[in-house]
ZATOR-207452 format. One record per residue (C-alpha): residue number from 0; x, y, z. Coordinates in pm, 1 decimal, padded with zeros to 6 digits. Layout:
BEGIN
<atom num="NUM" X="X" Y="Y" Z="Z"/>
...
//
This chain:
BEGIN
<atom num="0" X="-03923.2" Y="-04732.2" Z="02188.0"/>
<atom num="1" X="-04073.8" Y="-04734.0" Z="01831.1"/>
<atom num="2" X="-04356.5" Y="-04515.5" Z="01891.3"/>
<atom num="3" X="-04130.5" Y="-04256.4" Z="02059.8"/>
<atom num="4" X="-03906.1" Y="-04267.9" Z="01748.2"/>
<atom num="5" X="-04182.0" Y="-04241.6" Z="01492.5"/>
<atom num="6" X="-04280.9" Y="-03936.2" Z="01698.9"/>
<atom num="7" X="-03962.5" Y="-03752.6" Z="01717.1"/>
<atom num="8" X="-03892.7" Y="-03827.4" Z="01357.7"/>
<atom num="9" X="-04253.4" Y="-03633.3" Z="01311.0"/>
<atom num="10" X="-04143.1" Y="-03335.0" Z="01514.0"/>
<atom num="11" X="-03807.0" Y="-03325.7" Z="01315.6"/>
<atom num="12" X="-03983.1" Y="-03282.7" Z="00999.1"/>
<atom num="13" X="-04242.0" Y="-03035.0" Z="01124.5"/>
<atom num="14" X="-03950.1" Y="-02800.0" Z="01236.6"/>
<atom num="15" X="-03772.0" Y="-02875.4" Z="00907.2"/>
<atom num="16" X="-04037.2" Y="-02782.8" Z="00702.3"/>
<atom num="17" X="-04148.8" Y="-02454.5" Z="00915.6"/>
<atom num="18" X="-03772.8" Y="-02331.1" Z="00849.5"/>
<atom num="19" X="-03823.6" Y="-02387.1" Z="00494.9"/>
<atom num="20" X="-04122.2" Y="-02179.9" Z="00456.7"/>
<atom num="21" X="-03989.2" Y="-01911.8" Z="00669.7"/>
<atom num="22" X="-03903.2" Y="-01603.2" Z="00417.8"/>
<atom num="23" X="-03529.8" Y="-01530.7" Z="00482.4"/>
<atom num="24" X="-03391.1" Y="-01189.0" Z="00449.0"/>
<atom num="25" X="-03122.1" Y="-01197.7" Z="00188.3"/>
<atom num="26" X="-02770.3" Y="-01079.4" Z="00258.8"/>
<atom num="27" X="-02696.2" Y="-00714.1" Z="00206.4"/>
<atom num="28" X="-02441.0" Y="-00760.4" Z="-00124.8"/>
<atom num="29" X="-02429.4" Y="-00361.4" Z="-00169.0"/>
<atom num="30" X="-02117.2" Y="-00304.2" Z="00089.0"/>
<atom num="31" X="-01787.1" Y="-00451.9" Z="00079.9"/>
<atom num="32" X="-01729.3" Y="-00774.4" Z="00300.6"/>
<atom num="33" X="-01371.3" Y="-00630.3" Z="00367.7"/>
<atom num="34" X="-01320.6" Y="-00353.6" Z="00610.6"/>
<atom num="35" X="-01554.7" Y="-00190.1" Z="00847.0"/>
<atom num="36" X="-01875.8" Y="-00080.2" Z="00717.8"/>
<atom num="37" X="-01992.8" Y="00105.8" Z="01020.0"/>
<atom num="38" X="-01763.8" Y="00368.8" Z="00970.6"/>
<atom num="39" X="-01970.9" Y="00671.7" Z="00890.9"/>
<atom num="40" X="-01782.4" Y="00939.3" Z="00694.7"/>
<atom num="41" X="-01822.1" Y="01292.8" Z="00845.4"/>
<atom num="42" X="-01646.9" Y="01591.4" Z="00687.9"/>
<atom num="43" X="-01622.5" Y="01787.6" Z="01022.5"/>
<atom num="44" X="-01368.9" Y="01493.9" Z="01128.5"/>
<atom num="45" X="-01183.6" Y="01485.0" Z="00790.9"/>
<atom num="46" X="-00791.8" Y="01610.2" Z="00787.4"/>
<atom num="47" X="-00574.5" Y="01618.9" Z="00463.3"/>
<atom num="48" X="-00253.6" Y="01466.9" Z="00413.8"/>
<atom num="49" X="-00068.1" Y="01774.0" Z="00464.2"/>
<atom num="50" X="-00232.0" Y="01835.2" Z="00768.1"/>
<atom num="51" X="-00130.8" Y="01528.7" Z="00931.5"/>
<atom num="52" X="00216.5" Y="01569.9" Z="00782.9"/>
<atom num="53" X="00239.7" Y="01907.1" Z="00928.8"/>
<atom num="54" X="00073.6" Y="01828.0" Z="01283.0"/>
<atom num="55" X="00300.6" Y="01519.3" Z="01324.9"/>
<atom num="56" X="00599.7" Y="01659.4" Z="01160.5"/>
<atom num="57" X="00869.9" Y="01600.0" Z="01455.9"/>
<atom num="58" X="00790.4" Y="01259.2" Z="01453.9"/>
<atom num="59" X="00753.0" Y="01210.9" Z="01109.0"/>
<atom num="60" X="01110.8" Y="01387.4" Z="01068.6"/>
<atom num="61" X="01269.1" Y="01253.5" Z="01405.5"/>
<atom num="62" X="01212.6" Y="00850.3" Z="01293.7"/>
<atom num="63" X="00952.3" Y="00838.6" Z="01617.5"/>
<atom num="64" X="00582.5" Y="00790.1" Z="01660.1"/>
<atom num="65" X="00276.8" Y="00951.6" Z="01777.8"/>
<atom num="66" X="-00064.8" Y="00787.7" Z="01886.1"/>
<atom num="67" X="-00356.5" Y="00966.0" Z="01717.3"/>
<atom num="68" X="-00614.5" Y="01085.4" Z="02005.9"/>
<atom num="69" X="-00828.5" Y="01299.1" Z="01812.6"/>
<atom num="70" X="-01147.1" Y="01119.7" Z="01639.0"/>
<atom num="71" X="-01025.4" Y="01201.9" Z="01284.3"/>
<atom num="72" X="-01042.7" Y="01064.2" Z="00945.2"/>
<atom num="73" X="-00868.6" Y="01055.5" Z="00610.6"/>
<atom num="74" X="-01063.2" Y="01026.8" Z="00258.1"/>
<atom num="75" X="-00788.9" Y="00918.1" Z="00012.5"/>
<atom num="76" X="-00703.5" Y="00729.5" Z="-00293.2"/>
<atom num="77" X="-00508.6" Y="00405.4" Z="-00330.5"/>
<atom num="78" X="-00212.2" Y="00459.0" Z="-00560.2"/>
<atom num="79" X="00005.5" Y="00154.6" Z="-00478.4"/>
<atom num="80" X="-00077.6" Y="-00201.2" Z="-00342.6"/>
<atom num="81" X="00113.5" Y="-00519.2" Z="-00337.2"/>
<atom num="82" X="-00009.6" Y="-00677.4" Z="-00638.9"/>
<atom num="83" X="00352.6" Y="-00682.0" Z="-00818.2"/>
<atom num="84" X="00514.0" Y="-00818.5" Z="-00504.4"/>
<atom num="85" X="00731.8" Y="-00520.7" Z="-00476.2"/>
<atom num="86" X="00558.3" Y="-00291.2" Z="-00250.3"/>
<atom num="87" X="00549.1" Y="-00524.6" Z="00068.8"/>
<atom num="88" X="00279.2" Y="-00546.8" Z="00359.0"/>
<atom num="89" X="00203.2" Y="-00160.1" Z="00289.7"/>
<atom num="90" X="-00013.2" Y="00052.9" Z="00084.3"/>
<atom num="91" X="00040.5" Y="00384.8" Z="-00067.7"/>
<atom num="92" X="-00234.5" Y="00654.2" Z="-00023.9"/>
<atom num="93" X="-00300.7" Y="01001.8" Z="-00189.1"/>
<atom num="94" X="-00544.5" Y="01292.7" Z="-00159.4"/>
<atom num="95" X="-00528.7" Y="01616.1" Z="-00324.4"/>
<atom num="96" X="-00248.0" Y="01765.3" Z="-00058.8"/>
<atom num="97" X="-00020.2" Y="01488.9" Z="-00064.4"/>
<atom num="98" X="00060.7" Y="01086.2" Z="-00010.0"/>
<atom num="99" X="00180.0" Y="00864.0" Z="00259.9"/>
<atom num="100" X="00235.7" Y="00506.2" Z="00326.5"/>
<atom num="101" X="00008.0" Y="00291.6" Z="00516.5"/>
<atom num="102" X="00159.4" Y="00006.5" Z="00689.5"/>
<atom num="103" X="-00065.2" Y="-00300.5" Z="00727.2"/>
<atom num="104" X="00125.9" Y="-00620.6" Z="00863.6"/>
<atom num="105" X="-00076.4" Y="-00874.6" Z="00599.5"/>
<atom num="106" X="-00023.8" Y="-00986.7" Z="00222.5"/>
<atom num="107" X="-00293.4" Y="-01037.6" Z="-00045.5"/>
<atom num="108" X="-00424.7" Y="-00680.3" Z="00026.0"/>
<atom num="109" X="-00470.9" Y="-00560.4" Z="-00366.4"/>
<atom num="110" X="-00783.9" Y="-00801.5" Z="-00399.1"/>
<atom num="111" X="-00969.7" Y="-00589.3" Z="-00157.9"/>
<atom num="112" X="-00780.5" Y="-00234.7" Z="-00191.9"/>
<atom num="113" X="-00692.7" Y="-00196.8" Z="-00552.8"/>
<atom num="114" X="-00542.1" Y="00078.3" Z="-00723.7"/>
<atom num="115" X="-00792.3" Y="00370.1" Z="-00802.1"/>
<atom num="116" X="-00993.8" Y="00267.1" Z="-00532.7"/>
<atom num="117" X="-01133.0" Y="00550.5" Z="-00250.9"/>
<atom num="118" X="-01125.7" Y="00431.0" Z="00106.1"/>
<atom num="119" X="-01194.0" Y="00601.3" Z="00453.6"/>
<atom num="120" X="-00978.2" Y="00548.7" Z="00715.9"/>
<atom num="121" X="-01072.6" Y="00611.6" Z="01086.9"/>
<atom num="122" X="-00749.8" Y="00762.7" Z="01248.3"/>
<atom num="123" X="-00806.4" Y="00768.7" Z="01581.6"/>
<atom num="124" X="-00579.4" Y="00522.0" Z="01798.2"/>
<atom num="125" X="-00354.1" Y="00453.3" Z="01506.6"/>
<atom num="126" X="-00011.0" Y="00571.8" Z="01476.3"/>
<atom num="127" X="00210.0" Y="00809.3" Z="01258.5"/>
<atom num="128" X="00557.9" Y="00826.1" Z="01211.9"/>
<atom num="129" X="00859.6" Y="00837.7" Z="00995.9"/>
<atom num="130" X="01068.0" Y="00552.9" Z="00900.4"/>
<atom num="131" X="01364.8" Y="00665.8" Z="00694.8"/>
<atom num="132" X="01141.7" Y="01009.6" Z="00729.9"/>
<atom num="133" X="00889.8" Y="00876.1" Z="00502.5"/>
<atom num="134" X="00545.0" Y="00945.8" Z="00636.4"/>
<atom num="135" X="00382.4" Y="00640.8" Z="00764.8"/>
<atom num="136" X="00046.6" Y="00581.3" Z="00931.3"/>
<atom num="137" X="00067.7" Y="00216.0" Z="01119.8"/>
<atom num="138" X="00097.0" Y="00125.9" Z="01481.7"/>
<atom num="139" X="00376.3" Y="00121.5" Z="01707.1"/>
<atom num="140" X="00698.7" Y="-00129.7" Z="01700.1"/>
<atom num="141" X="00969.2" Y="-00135.9" Z="01934.8"/>
<atom num="142" X="00948.6" Y="00268.3" Z="02003.5"/>
<atom num="143" X="00941.5" Y="00353.3" Z="01627.3"/>
<atom num="144" X="00620.1" Y="00358.6" Z="01365.3"/>
<atom num="145" X="00558.8" Y="00002.3" Z="01233.5"/>
<atom num="146" X="00269.9" Y="-00182.1" Z="01090.5"/>
<atom num="147" X="-00059.7" Y="-00218.1" Z="01206.2"/>
<atom num="148" X="-00203.1" Y="-00572.3" Z="01236.2"/>
<atom num="149" X="-00482.5" Y="-00685.5" Z="00987.4"/>
<atom num="150" X="-00728.9" Y="-00663.2" Z="01225.6"/>
<atom num="151" X="-00677.6" Y="-00351.7" Z="01331.2"/>
<atom num="152" X="-00658.5" Y="-00254.8" Z="00981.5"/>
<atom num="153" X="-00988.3" Y="-00395.6" Z="00882.5"/>
<atom num="154" X="-01162.6" Y="-00221.3" Z="01212.7"/>
<atom num="155" X="-01013.5" Y="00131.7" Z="01077.7"/>
<atom num="156" X="-01095.0" Y="00116.0" Z="00717.3"/>
<atom num="157" X="-01388.5" Y="00141.7" Z="00486.5"/>
<atom num="158" X="-01407.1" Y="00053.4" Z="00122.3"/>
<atom num="159" X="-01626.6" Y="00329.6" Z="-00059.0"/>
<atom num="160" X="-01793.3" Y="00283.2" Z="-00356.8"/>
<atom num="161" X="-01634.0" Y="00508.2" Z="-00567.8"/>
<atom num="162" X="-01320.6" Y="00350.1" Z="-00814.3"/>
<atom num="163" X="-01203.5" Y="00659.7" Z="-01046.2"/>
<atom num="164" X="-00820.9" Y="00627.7" Z="-01187.7"/>
<atom num="165" X="-00844.6" Y="00967.9" Z="-01307.2"/>
<atom num="166" X="-00840.0" Y="01086.6" Z="-00952.0"/>
<atom num="167" X="-00440.3" Y="00981.7" Z="-00923.1"/>
<atom num="168" X="-00231.6" Y="01263.4" Z="-00976.7"/>
<atom num="169" X="00094.6" Y="01173.9" Z="-01122.0"/>
<atom num="170" X="00408.9" Y="01395.9" Z="-01111.2"/>
<atom num="171" X="00693.9" Y="01414.9" Z="-01351.1"/>
<atom num="172" X="00980.3" Y="01338.6" Z="-01109.0"/>
<atom num="173" X="01226.8" Y="01574.8" Z="-01057.5"/>
<atom num="174" X="01503.8" Y="01452.8" Z="-00810.4"/>
<atom num="175" X="01508.6" Y="01821.6" Z="-00635.6"/>
<atom num="176" X="01162.7" Y="01813.5" Z="-00558.0"/>
<atom num="177" X="01075.6" Y="01856.8" Z="-00184.6"/>
<atom num="178" X="01093.6" Y="01559.7" Z="00000.5"/>
<atom num="179" X="00883.7" Y="01613.5" Z="00291.0"/>
<atom num="180" X="00597.0" Y="01759.7" Z="00030.8"/>
<atom num="181" X="00619.8" Y="01477.0" Z="-00204.9"/>
<atom num="182" X="00770.0" Y="01183.0" Z="-00087.5"/>
<atom num="183" X="00497.9" Y="00913.9" Z="-00142.3"/>
<atom num="184" X="00352.4" Y="01038.0" Z="-00464.8"/>
<atom num="185" X="00352.9" Y="00814.2" Z="-00797.3"/>
<atom num="186" X="00584.6" Y="00973.7" Z="-01048.7"/>
<atom num="187" X="00680.4" Y="00963.8" Z="-01384.7"/>
<atom num="188" X="01016.2" Y="00954.7" Z="-01549.4"/>
<atom num="189" X="01093.3" Y="00998.4" Z="-01899.1"/>
<atom num="190" X="01389.0" Y="00913.5" Z="-02096.9"/>
<atom num="191" X="01546.9" Y="00696.4" Z="-01832.7"/>
<atom num="192" X="01823.4" Y="00483.1" Z="-01862.8"/>
<atom num="193" X="01866.3" Y="00197.5" Z="-01587.2"/>
<atom num="194" X="02216.1" Y="00170.9" Z="-01462.3"/>
<atom num="195" X="02389.8" Y="-00191.8" Z="-01514.4"/>
<atom num="196" X="02161.8" Y="-00266.6" Z="-01846.8"/>
<atom num="197" X="02391.9" Y="-00495.5" Z="-02031.1"/>
<atom num="198" X="02113.7" Y="-00688.3" Z="-02230.8"/>
<atom num="199" X="02133.9" Y="-00987.1" Z="-01971.4"/>
<atom num="200" X="02112.6" Y="-00829.3" Z="-01594.1"/>
<atom num="201" X="01775.5" Y="-00855.3" Z="-01447.8"/>
<atom num="202" X="01604.7" Y="-00610.0" Z="-01235.6"/>
<atom num="203" X="01648.1" Y="-00821.9" Z="-00885.1"/>
<atom num="204" X="01895.8" Y="-01151.2" Z="-00902.3"/>
<atom num="205" X="01746.6" Y="-01418.8" Z="-00698.7"/>
<atom num="206" X="01799.0" Y="-01413.1" Z="-00317.3"/>
<atom num="207" X="01932.3" Y="-01719.3" Z="-00165.2"/>
<atom num="208" X="01726.4" Y="-01806.5" Z="00174.4"/>
<atom num="209" X="02024.4" Y="-01796.7" Z="00457.4"/>
<atom num="210" X="02252.0" Y="-01522.8" Z="00278.1"/>
<atom num="211" X="02297.1" Y="-01197.4" Z="00228.6"/>
<atom num="212" X="02254.2" Y="-01003.2" Z="-00078.3"/>
<atom num="213" X="02484.7" Y="-00749.3" Z="-00161.1"/>
<atom num="214" X="02421.5" Y="-00593.2" Z="-00483.6"/>
<atom num="215" X="02509.4" Y="-00247.7" Z="-00575.0"/>
<atom num="216" X="02513.1" Y="-00211.0" Z="-00196.9"/>
<atom num="217" X="02182.2" Y="-00376.0" Z="-00144.8"/>
<atom num="218" X="02075.5" Y="-00602.1" Z="00160.7"/>
<atom num="219" X="01797.5" Y="-00797.6" Z="00268.5"/>
<atom num="220" X="01647.6" Y="-00903.2" Z="-00063.3"/>
<atom num="221" X="01631.5" Y="-00566.0" Z="-00237.7"/>
<atom num="222" X="01829.9" Y="-00465.9" Z="-00539.0"/>
<atom num="223" X="01908.1" Y="-00100.2" Z="-00604.8"/>
<atom num="224" X="02003.7" Y="00012.0" Z="-00955.6"/>
<atom num="225" X="02086.1" Y="00385.2" Z="-01041.8"/>
<atom num="226" X="01909.8" Y="00590.7" Z="-01266.4"/>
<atom num="227" X="02064.7" Y="00817.3" Z="-01520.7"/>
<atom num="228" X="02396.2" Y="00799.7" Z="-01369.2"/>
<atom num="229" X="02267.3" Y="00988.9" Z="-01048.7"/>
<atom num="230" X="02462.2" Y="00896.2" Z="-00759.9"/>
<atom num="231" X="02318.0" Y="00599.9" Z="-00566.6"/>
<atom num="232" X="02304.1" Y="00795.9" Z="-00264.1"/>
<atom num="233" X="02041.5" Y="01042.9" Z="-00445.0"/>
<atom num="234" X="01801.7" Y="00831.2" Z="-00627.1"/>
<atom num="235" X="01737.5" Y="00461.4" Z="-00670.6"/>
<atom num="236" X="01535.1" Y="00214.0" Z="-00841.2"/>
<atom num="237" X="01456.5" Y="-00017.3" Z="-00521.5"/>
<atom num="238" X="01306.6" Y="-00370.0" Z="-00655.3"/>
<atom num="239" X="01237.1" Y="-00670.3" Z="-00434.2"/>
<atom num="240" X="01386.4" Y="-01010.9" Z="-00529.8"/>
<atom num="241" X="01040.9" Y="-01160.5" Z="-00418.1"/>
<atom num="242" X="00899.1" Y="-00924.0" Z="-00713.8"/>
<atom num="243" X="00662.7" Y="-01082.1" Z="-00958.9"/>
<atom num="244" X="00906.0" Y="-00877.4" Z="-01230.0"/>
<atom num="245" X="01245.4" Y="-00958.9" Z="-01058.1"/>
<atom num="246" X="01370.3" Y="-01167.6" Z="-01336.7"/>
<atom num="247" X="01279.5" Y="-00876.8" Z="-01597.7"/>
<atom num="248" X="01597.4" Y="-00809.9" Z="-01814.5"/>
<atom num="249" X="01693.4" Y="-00441.1" Z="-01784.2"/>
<atom num="250" X="01630.8" Y="-00261.8" Z="-02119.3"/>
<atom num="251" X="01907.8" Y="-00115.6" Z="-02273.8"/>
<atom num="252" X="01728.2" Y="00198.6" Z="-02456.7"/>
<atom num="253" X="01557.7" Y="00481.1" Z="-02273.5"/>
<atom num="254" X="01236.6" Y="00400.1" Z="-02101.9"/>
<atom num="255" X="00952.2" Y="00572.2" Z="-01923.5"/>
<atom num="256" X="00952.4" Y="00499.2" Z="-01606.7"/>
<atom num="257" X="00671.8" Y="00492.6" Z="-01339.6"/>
<atom num="258" X="00663.8" Y="00412.4" Z="-00930.9"/>
<atom num="259" X="00607.4" Y="00543.3" Z="-00636.1"/>
<atom num="260" X="00883.7" Y="00782.0" Z="-00514.7"/>
<atom num="261" X="00937.8" Y="00688.2" Z="-00144.5"/>
<atom num="262" X="01227.9" Y="00833.8" Z="00035.2"/>
<atom num="263" X="01457.4" Y="00680.3" Z="00288.5"/>
<atom num="264" X="01642.4" Y="00999.1" Z="00476.5"/>
<atom num="265" X="01822.3" Y="01212.5" Z="00173.5"/>
<atom num="266" X="01764.8" Y="00912.6" Z="-00053.8"/>
<atom num="267" X="01480.7" Y="00899.9" Z="-00348.9"/>
<atom num="268" X="01355.1" Y="00546.6" Z="-00387.5"/>
<atom num="269" X="01160.3" Y="00461.8" Z="-00713.4"/>
<atom num="270" X="00923.6" Y="00148.7" Z="-00630.9"/>
<atom num="271" X="00760.2" Y="-00007.3" Z="-00944.0"/>
<atom num="272" X="00419.9" Y="-00103.2" Z="-00840.2"/>
<atom num="273" X="00392.5" Y="-00408.2" Z="-01143.6"/>
<atom num="274" X="00542.8" Y="-00451.6" Z="-01497.2"/>
<atom num="275" X="00348.1" Y="-00232.6" Z="-01682.9"/>
<atom num="276" X="00514.6" Y="00090.2" Z="-01499.1"/>
<atom num="277" X="00821.1" Y="00042.0" Z="-01766.9"/>
<atom num="278" X="00731.9" Y="00153.7" Z="-02084.4"/>
<atom num="279" X="00967.2" Y="00115.7" Z="-02345.0"/>
<atom num="280" X="01012.9" Y="00400.1" Z="-02614.7"/>
<atom num="281" X="00705.6" Y="00571.7" Z="-02440.3"/>
<atom num="282" X="00663.8" Y="00951.7" Z="-02633.0"/>
//
């Protein structure tokens, strides 16, 4: 038995030595670990956001959804993510023709999909529709457009090497802008006064679990503030009580405000991405 034990020990050492001597191939660190690197960019398959909005206009405007059966791709740039906690389980993307929401049933997306990042989305088998007529890519949920699973998202997205903030188009906001065309865009509002600014009121008072927040007509953990005295049926600043900047005291002076101009039917909803989107006294 002792001889057998010695023999097995010698064999184990020989095997381990052989493994250590083998020239192992180093991992490929040039490709992102997030997403699906096997998606090949194909210009013949690419469609624009404007083409998607046109093709699926009925599903978007009617609050329904339609599953994309064609082998199509969307090449786009990320203009909004969940880094500030105000954009929840979604990212916002744009190309040269428009912008729209991508619904993803996951959080902590920003380390992998930063603002300015170019991505390629394989659209086949995803859904497109409208939530409050806001164009969105995602998956079916109870007969409407909803979020896709994180697994499905990673199967359908490729992170491209390009990261260029200069590719992001910021529009000067006009309340009369065409919602069908511009909803989802990053916008700038100059010389803005936020309603309820009294030197103490915060953007989003604390939400207590088990209660319904009813502040400025808002519910479900979001607070709406008026902007420049406009009707809150037309334009609101929408802030989550879970946003990193929810406790920020509303400036009493005019500010320059950046945000994603989404829509809920006929109402414009401005979503701040991070605290840096509020610029006090910017000229």
